[in-house]
N, C-alpha and C positions, 0 to 999 in steps of 0.2 A: 769407705774405711770401716773395717770390722775390728772391734775391740776384742782382744783375747782375754779369756778368763783363765787364770792360773790357779790350780788347786790340786786336790788329791782325791782319788776315788778308792774306796775300800770294797773289795769283792770277797764273797765266800767262794773258796776254791772248789768245794764239793758241788755246790749248786750252780756255780758260775753266775751268781746273781750279785747285783750291786747292793751292798749293805748300807753304805753311807757315802755321801759326796760332800766335800768341803771346797766349794767353788769360790774363787775370788779371795782366798786367804793370802795370796801373794799377788803383786802387780807385775812380776816378771816370772821367768821360768823357775820351776821347782827342780833343784838339782839332786837332792837326796832326801830320803824318808827313812826313819830309823825308829824302832821301838826302844823306849827307855829300859834299862836293865830290870826294873821292877814290873814292867809290863803295863804300867798305868797310863803312859803317854805315848803318842805317836809324834815324833819330832820331825819337822820339815825345815829345810834350808833353801834359800832362793837367791837368785841374782839381785833381787830387790833389797838385799842387805838385812833381811829379817829371818828370825828363827821363831817358829811357832811350836808350842807344846799343846797338842790336842788331847784332851782327856778321853780315854777309851770309854770310861763309865758314862760320863755326861754327854759325850759326843760334841763338845764345845771347845773352843780355844781357851785353855786355862791360863796361858801366859804367852805374850808376844814380846820379843826383844828385837829392837831395831838398832843394829850396831852403828849405823850412820849417825845416830843421835845419842850415842853412849857417853858423850862428853869427854872424848879422848882428844885433846888438842894436838893438832899436827898429824893425826892419824887419818888416813883415807883408805877406805875399803873399796876395791873394784868389783866385788861380787863374791858371794859366799858359795862355795862349791862342795864342801864336805863337812861331815860331823861325825864325832866318835865319843862315846862315853867312856869314862874310867870304869874299871871293873866293879867298883862299889856304887857307881851311878852318881857320885857327888860332884864330879867335874864333867863338863862337856867341852871338847875341843872343836873349834869352828875354823875350818880352813878357807882361805880366800884365793882368788885368782892370782893375786900379786905375791903369793907365797907367805903372807902373814898368817899366823895362827893366834886366835883369841881363846882364852880359857874362861869359861863361865862356871862359877860356883853355884851349882843347882840347889844347894842347901839354903841359899839366900833368896830363892825365888818365891817363897811363901805360897806354894801350890798345895 
């Protein structure tokens, strides 16, 4: 049995070199990676029902949101597949396999 490590690699396009690697930040496949509108964060979404905000400056996870433990009674998420920011970056829409969309107010994340 071989355990898969799910993460994100960042490469410099010009030099074709690995700049940073974030291995193990998810326990399932990463479905989408997106820069925040202000360019401060790289946001990842995964089948493991988590959204990670990776700080470009510190190269660390600034915030992790696990929607399976968001305290929403009666709501079940089958897997997160897409993310999109509002134009001003204050809202993040997270799409799920089952068609549900969750809106996260990023102004309340204290990052």
